[in-house]
N, C-alpha and C positions, 0 to 999 in steps of 0.2 A: 423572264428578263433580268442581262444585268446590266451593269458600266462599267469599262475598265479606267481606274484612277491611279495613277503612279505616288508612289515619295521616293525618299534615298534608299529603300531597299528594296524597290522595284514595283512590279506593277501586280493587282486584285482585282479582282472583280466584285462590283460591289452591289446589290440588289437595286435594279433601275428605280422602285419606288421609294428605296431610303433616303430620307433627308440625309442622313449622317453620309460620312465617306471616309477611305482609305488610314484614317488615321485612328476611327474609333472602330473601324471593324477590327484594326490589328491591336488593340487594346481591348477588346472586347473577348480575345483570344487568349491575350496573356494573363487574363484577370481574372478569369473561372473559377472564383473563390468560394463567394456565398450567394446567397439568394438576396442581400441587402445590396438596390439602388444607392448610387448618389442623393443623397436627401435633395426632395422636391424644390426648397427653400434656397438650397444653393444654386442649381440652375437656375431659377429664378432671377435672383441677385446676380448672377453672371449676365443675365443677358438686360437685367435694368445699366449694370456696367458697359456692355458692350454698346447701347443704348446711347449713353453719355458719352462715352468715347465717338459716335460715328455722327452725333450732332457736334462735338468740338472740331473733331476732322471737317466737318461740310461747312461749318462758320468760318475757317480759318483759310476752306479751299485745297485742303488732301482729299477730300472728295467730292465729287461733283453732285448735283442734286438728286437724280433720278438714281442713282448708285444709293445714297445717303440714306435716300426718304425708304427706297423699297429694305436696307440693310434695318431701319429704325422701324420700319412695319411689322418685320420678322421678328424681333427682338421685345416688340411687344406683345406680340402673340406666345413668344415662349417664356417673357414673365408675367401673361394672365394663366401660364398654365394649360396652353396650349402644344401641342405634339409631345406629349409627354411620354410618347411609347417609344420615339426617337432615343432616349436617351438612356444607353442601354448598360453603362460599365459600373462594372461594379463597383463597392464603396471601396473596396482593400487593392487601391493600387501603388505601384511605384512612382517616381517622378514628379514630385510635389506638386499633381494637381493636372499638369501638363494633357495626359489624358481628356481628363472631365473638360479643360477648357477648348482643345481643340474639337470635344464633340460638341459644343455649344457651338464655335466656330464654323464645322463643317453644314448643323442644322441651321442653324441663322444665313449660311452663303445661298446654301440651297432653296431655302423658301423664299429668298430675297430676289434669285434668278428666276422660280414660279411667279411671283405677285409681276415680273416686269417680262413675263412670259416667254420665258426662255427656258432651256430643259436642263434640268439637274446635272451638275460635274460642269456646267459649261462656266469654270472657272478662268478662263481667259478676261470675263467682262466679273465676275464679282469672285474674289478670292478670296477663300478664308481665312490666309494669314496675310496678305497684301492689304484687304479692305476690311473685313471683319475684324483683324486682330491689328488693325492701323497703330503704330506708334505704342504697342501693349507688350507684354509677356506676363505668360504664365506668371511670372513671382507676384509683378504689382497687382494684376487684376483679382488671381486669387485668393489674397488673404483681404483684400477689398470687399470683394463680396463675400466671404467670411464673415465677417463685421456688418453687411450689411442683414444679411439672414439672420446673424445673431439678436441684431436690431429688433426686426421684424417678429422674431418668435419672443423675445422679452415681453412686449406689450400683452400677449395675450396670456401668458404667463402671470405678469404681475395683476393682470382682470381676473384673472381664476384667483391668486392668491386674494383678491382684496372683497372677491365674493364670497370667500372661505371666511375672510376675518369676521366679515357681518351675518354671516350663519351662526359663527361660535359664540358672538357678542347677544346674537337674539338668542340662544340659549342658555348664555350667563344671564340673560335679565330673565326668561324665563322659570330656570332654578330657583332665582336666588335664594330663597327662603329656605331650601331642603337642607337640614341639616345634615351629614353624615361622618363616618372614620374617615378623616387623612389617613393614608399611610406613607411612610418611610421603609422603602428595606422592602416592599412587599407584609411590612408588619403593623398593626394598627399605630398609628398614631394621634394626635390630637385633633378635632372634631374641624372640621370646615364646609361650608356648603357645597354644592353642588354646582351651584353660579360660579363658585370664588375658581374651581378646577376649572371650568371654561373660560371664564376671563384667561385664566393663565394660557393657554391656548390661545386666544384670540390675540394677546400681546406678541405674543413668540410667533405668529403668523404674523403679523404685524410687522415686525421687524423685520423680517425676511423681504417682505416686501419691499420696503425702505431700500434695504441694503441693495437689491435687485435696483431699484429707482436709479441710485446713485452710482453704480457701475456702469450704465448706458454713457458716462462721460469717458469710460474707457475705449470704448468702442468707434468714437464718433473719430480717431486721428488715423487715418488712409494713406498709406505708400502708393496710391494712383500716379501716372507718370512716373513713379520710379524705375519702369520698364525689368531688367533681368538684377540687380545689385541692388538697385535703390539709387543709383547716380543719374540716372534719367540720360542714359545712351538710348540714340536713337529718338528721342521724345522732345520736340520743338518745348522749347519755353514756355510758350504761351498757352502750347497745347495742355503741358504740366496746370497751369494753374488753372484754365478755363474750363477741363474735365473734372476736376472736382467740381465747381460750380456748376454743372450740369449733372453730375450727381446729387446733388445738394437736393438740387429742385426735383429731381426726377422721384427720390425717396423720401423726401418731406424732412429726413433726419439732417441735425447741425454739423453732416459731416465736415473734416476739414485737412489741408493734404498735412501732412507728420512735418514738424520740424526736419527731423531725421529722419528721410525714407531708408536708408539703410535698416535703420531698427528695427522698424516695419518690417523689413523685408526679412529679416534674418531671423529677428525674438517673436515666441509664440509665449511670452508671458503672461499675453493680458489672458489670452483664453482662459489658460490658467486658474488666474482672479477671479473672470466669470466663473468657469465651472465650480470653483471653490463655492460661491457664493450660491449658486443652484443645489449642489452637492448640501451647504448649509441649511435651506427649504426643504430640500427631501427628508434632511434630519428631523425636523421639525415633524412633518406630517406622518413619518415613520411613529417618531414617539407618541404621538397624539392617538395614531390606529391602534398601537400596540395599548394604550391605555382605554378605548375604547373594547376590545376583544375581551380584554381581563374584568373591568367593569360591569360589562354585559353578561357576564360567565357564569355557567349553567343551565338551565336556568333554575337549578334545584339543587346543584353540587359544587356552585361559588359564590361568589358576592350578588348578579344580579341585581346590581344596584339601580341600572340602566337597562331600555329594551333597545336595541337597533331595528332599524324596520326589515321586513323581512321580504328579503326579495327574490329567493328562489330556493329550492329544497336543497338541504345539503348532505343530504346521505343515501347511495342506492339500495342502500338494506338494513336500514336503523328508521323506520316510517316515521314521521313528525318530527326528522330533527334539523335544524335551523342550524347553518354558521356564518360567521360575520366576514360574508366573503370580499364587501367592497373592503375594508381594513386590511384583509390579507392582501388586495391587489394592493392596496396603496401600498404597503412592507416590499412588495416587490418590487414595482416600480423605483420606490426610494435606494432598494440595493440596488437597480441596474444604473442607478444616476450614480451612487457612490461606486460600485466599479467602473462606468464611466471617467469621473473625477479621478481615478488612481489611472487611465489608459491617458487622458489628455495629458496630465503632469509628466507621465516618462516619456511620451511622445515629443510632449516640448521640451524635456531634457538632451535629446537624442539630436537636435540641431546641429548643424555643422558650417561653422566661418558665417559664409555670404545668404545659406538658405536652409529652410528648414523640409527636407523631403516627406516629412510626416505629416505631412501639413491637412491630406484626406482623411486621415485617422483621427484627427481632431475634430476637423469639422465634422465627421459621421457623428462619432460619440457625444459631442458637444448640444448639433440641432437634435440629434435625435433626445438626450437629458432635458431641454428644454420641452421640446412636443410632448415628450410622454409625461411629463410632471405637471405640465399644465393641463394636459386629460385627464391626468388622475386626480388632479384639485378640484376638478370641474364634477366628476364621478362621486367625489368622495363625498364634496357639497350636497348634489342634487340627489341622491342615495342613499346618503347616509345619517349625516349631520344634521340636513332639516327636517328628518323624520326620528330622532332620539325623543324616547319619551323618559320620562324620570319612573320610580318607584319609591315614592314618600317613604310608603310603609315600613318596606323593606332597610331602608336606609336608617330609619329609627330604630327598627328591632336589632340590626348588627350593633348598632351605636350602643345602646340601652343596654347587651349584652357584653360589650368590651369594656377592657379595663382604665381605658383610655382617658375616661372622664374624669378619674381621681386628679389626674394633672392640673385640672383647674383648680382643684383643692386643695393644694400644695401650699401657696399662701395662708391660707385655714389652718390647716394641721399640723403641716410639715413635714421634710419629707418621710423621714422614717413613720410616721405615725398613716400617711398617705400610704405607703409601702404594704404597713398590715393590712392597710383595707385594702388594697387590691391582690394580697397575697389570700385573705379569707374571702374575696368572690370569687375566685379562683378554686379554690379548695371545695366552697358548700355551694357551684354553682348559682350564684346569687348576683344581683346586680352593686353596681358602686354605692348606688341610692341606698337601697334596702340594706347596705351594711352601715352605711355612715348614720342610719336612722337606728336601727337597732342599737349600736354604740351611743345613739345619743350625742352625736358629734356635734351635728348643726342640725336648727330644727326644718319642717320641711317646706315654711317657706322660705330661709334664708337659701337651703337646696335650691330650691325652684328659679329662687332667684340668679344665683351663679350659675347653674347647669340651663339657661335658656338661650335658647340658639342666638339670639341678638349680643349677649357676652360673650359666648364660646367663641364668636370670630373675629374679634376685632381685637385689637393693640388694648394693653393694659390689663390688669389684674381682675379676670370674672368678678362683677357685681361688686366691686370694692364702694363705687360712686354710690351706687345704690342705696348698700345696707349701710353705708356711713350717713348717709341723709336720712336714712330714717331711724337709725339711733341716733342725732341729732335731736331728730325732732323728740323722740319718746322721751328724751332728756330733758327737753326743754316742756314736756308735756307734765312731766312728772314736777318739776321742777315748778 
């Protein structure tokens, strides 16, 4: 069964059961590019924008109650994720989003007709352009929906990062007393605690979280009502103010009409900024994932200072092998986000004059980045970070074998003599402690104070205050 619809190019048969129409059908045929569909959050946001427009037009008398209420009901169904199978367009499409806008217009129009008991395709009563798209253009609706969708995805992303930060802080407290080798350029460096390493991870995630919280302000300026190029042609002045007010109420976001709607219509730099901060968060997560892979590597041929949760078998040929698959997933997601950021940057730079025709690519890349990074952060916390355990004995073993402990002795021995101690320790396979004691450079008591975990990981000269206090007490006693 089919129905016949027409457009400026002629007539086409559309499946009678389809809610989409001829414009969507042609676009689906033109853009058979990938398996990627238009992001569901963008579709939901477009439906919310359409509801705001319908409410404003109804309030101002441009739509009668029956049509307006049916359109609003259809908009709400789409905004709730219903009729998902009717949005069939590829994410990669020309036309600055016109095809997606028309897909939404047609689905809402036909669903509204059905709600009123009328047949799909009865556009004389409810028309995709004349009623659903009334006083709108793709060029103000689509950028506005991009902002609404991005704002909606910012919240779960920030929440996942906050939860990850808390999990890292819990490990910071748990590992606070475990002294280990620090590493710079993957070479042994002065001691740190395992807790201090996790504290740095938590602080970096907190910074990303704050950046994303602040960038929300950039997304609140919308050009809805600006129609084709931001001048507001064919949109009544009262509608322009009222439609943004309705959208603000429907979304719960502090949206405001942009002072210069032409700017918001043609320029996509806001999305570049948002993407850059999402990328920054991806960089942080990737760095943490890399560190965890290194610190857990082995378990016999590497540092193995921590254990990651075992979540699946690691090899089809090596029995018993466990791989750090969760951090590896995080690394891959981060790389995808970084690639998307470059795509967004290049697409935003390719706008011409009053419009950027590459908005669909920007929307696809940005919304994908926000969604997959939030999910990666959730999995990272649940299936990796929360289950990490330390190996204090291994941390201590590697620290005692390393020459880095001699750094704390430089204020007492001098750089040259400390270097000689390190060289002898390396040549003879001795520990720094053993060489110092064999040379009689410090007493066992002095050495224990200087090399204690509490003294090694705080600002200042290790052991100085304690040794001075003891020396002063001894002098007073002898006097």
